C-alpha positions in Angstrom: 13.3 4.8 -32.4 16.5 3.6 -30.7 16.9 0.6 -28.5 19.5 -0.4 -26.0 20.8 -3.6 -24.6 22.2 -3.4 -21.1 24.2 -6.2 -19.7 27.5 -7.1 -18.2 30.5 -6.1 -20.4 31.3 -9.8 -21.2 28.1 -9.9 -23.3 29.1 -7.0 -25.6 30.8 -9.0 -28.3 27.9 -11.4 -28.6 25.5 -8.5 -28.9 27.7 -6.7 -31.4 28.0 -9.8 -33.6 24.3 -10.2 -33.7 23.6 -6.5 -34.4 26.2 -6.4 -37.2 25.0 -9.6 -38.8 21.5 -8.2 -39.0 22.4 -4.7 -40.1 21.1 -3.0 -37.0 24.1 -0.8 -36.1 22.1 2.4 -36.5 19.2 1.2 -34.3 20.7 -0.7 -31.4 23.5 0.1 -29.0 25.0 -2.0 -26.2 25.4 -0.4 -22.7 27.7 -2.2 -20.3 26.8 -2.3 -16.7 25.3 -4.0 -13.7 21.6 -3.3 -13.5 21.5 -3.4 -9.7 24.5 -1.0 -9.3 24.4 1.3 -12.3 21.6 3.5 -13.7 19.9 2.1 -16.8 20.5 3.9 -20.0 17.9 6.4 -21.2 16.4 4.9 -24.3 13.1 4.5 -26.1 12.9 0.7 -25.6 14.4 -1.6 -22.9 14.3 -5.3 -23.2 14.5 -7.7 -20.3 14.7 -11.2 -21.7 15.0 -14.0 -19.2 16.1 -11.5 -16.5 13.3 -11.0 -14.0 12.8 -14.7 -13.3 16.4 -14.8 -11.8 15.4 -12.6 -8.9 13.2 -12.5 -5.8 10.1 -10.2 -5.7 11.8 -7.1 -4.2 14.6 -7.3 -6.8 12.0 -7.8 -9.6 10.2 -4.7 -8.4 13.5 -2.7 -8.1 14.4 -3.6 -11.7 11.0 -2.6 -13.0 11.2 0.7 -11.1 14.6 1.4 -12.6 13.3 0.6 -16.1 10.4 3.0 -15.5 12.7 5.7 -14.4 15.0 5.3 -17.4 12.2 5.3 -20.0 10.9 8.6 -21.5 7.1 9.2 -21.8 5.9 6.8 -24.5 8.9 4.5 -24.0 8.5 0.8 -23.9 9.7 -2.0 -21.7 9.6 -5.5 -23.2 9.7 -8.4 -20.7 9.9 -12.0 -21.8 10.4 -15.0 -19.7 8.6 -18.4 -19.6 5.6 -16.5 -18.3 3.0 -18.7 -16.7 -0.7 -18.6 -17.7 -2.8 -16.7 -15.2 -4.7 -19.8 -14.2 -1.4 -21.7 -13.7 -2.9 -24.7 -15.5 -1.6 -24.7 -19.1 2.0 -23.6 -19.5 3.8 -26.7 -18.1 7.1 -25.3 -19.4 6.7 -22.1 -17.5 5.7 -23.9 -14.3 8.7 -26.2 -14.7 11.0 -23.3 -15.4 9.8 -21.6 -12.2 10.6 -24.8 -10.3 14.0 -24.8 -11.9 14.6 -21.1 -10.9 13.6 -21.9 -7.3 16.3 -24.7 -7.3 19.1 -22.8 -9.2 18.8 -19.3 -7.7 18.4 -17.9 -4.2 15.0 -16.3 -4.8 14.2 -16.5 -8.5 10.8 -17.7 -9.8 8.7 -17.4 -12.9 5.4 -15.6 -12.8 2.1 -15.0 -14.5 1.3 -12.3 -17.0 -1.1 -10.7 -14.5 1.6 -10.6 -11.8 4.0 -8.9 -14.2 1.4 -6.3 -15.3 0.7 -5.6 -11.6 4.4 -5.1 -10.8 4.7 -2.8 -13.8 1.7 -0.7 -12.8 3.1 -0.4 -9.3 6.4 0.8 -10.7 
């Protein structure tokens, strides 16, 4: 299985340092690009860590659709953010992070696991 990291070119040295320090050169590869402008690389696994919460709902859906299009059958998308519990009662950090995203971005917000699953199914 091979994985890919896709981010702006400025992130490549940080990615490469981590991969080299952990002996993962044969398993992980960095792909430079802008995920709104460029096609995502075709790979077995895509990881979106602290990405979706930066964007409004149409942009979130666009990114998930691009991930789906890039993944082969049996491929995997791993999404991690400060995901809020479905009842919106227990993950105070996630709720505060969502408030923070509303303040710091033009449309970003955190979301529940159920919402993310729904958006992925729709994609």
